[in-house]
N, C-alpha and C positions, 0 to 999 in steps of 0.2 A: 504494500500500500504506500502510495506517495505521501510524503509529509505534508501536513497542512498547517498553514499559519493561522493563528487565532489571536484575538486581542481580548484582554481581560482587565477589568477595573478592579483593583484590590482595595478593600476597606482596611482599616488599621489592623484588625485581627488577622486578616489574610496576609497582609504585608509582613506582620510579625512572624507568622507561621512560615512564610517563604524565607525570611531571614534565617530562621532556625534550620530549615531544610538545606539552605545553601552554605551553611558553615562547613568549613573543611574543603572548600574549593569546588563543590558541585555547582554546575551552571544552573541558572534559573530555569532554562528549558528542561534540563534533565530532571531537576527537582520536581517540576510541575508534572512531567510525564510520569515519573515514578509515583507521585501522589495520586494521580488519576487512576493508574493501573491498580495500585493498592486499594484504593477506595472501591473501585468496581469489583475487585475480587472479594472484599469484605462484604459488600452488599449482596453479591451472589451467594456467599456463604450463609448470610442471614436469611435470604429467601429460601435456600435449600433446607435450612434448619426449621423454618416455619412450615414448609411443606412436609418435612419428615414428622414434625409434631402433629400436624393435622392427620397424617396417615396413621400415626401411632394411636391417635385418639379415636379412630374409627373401629368400633367394636366388631362390626361384621368382618372387616378386613383382617383384624387380629385373629378372630375365630377361624377364618378361612386359612390364614397362614399357619395356624397351629394344626389344623387338619392336614394340610399339605405336608408339614414337617413330620407329623405322625405317620402318614402314608410312606414318606420317603424312608423313615427309620424302619418301618416294617419290611420294606423292600430291600433294604441293605443286607448284603450277605453277612452271615455271622463271621466273626473272625478277628 
């Protein structure tokens, strides 16, 4: 994917956060890219966790999963 140029207006909190991220010589562009990627990954993780919690709360689904597990255990060869 080709790089795209964007423009962002930073408020005081965002500017302070960017200052923290660029300590140690990281460029502003790199710091912003890394922050965007990290935030997107964290959000995806939260969405997956919420979906997993909803699935785990579904009694019918849990009952069916237990039945399938029981059948699989019964089919497993002794040994």
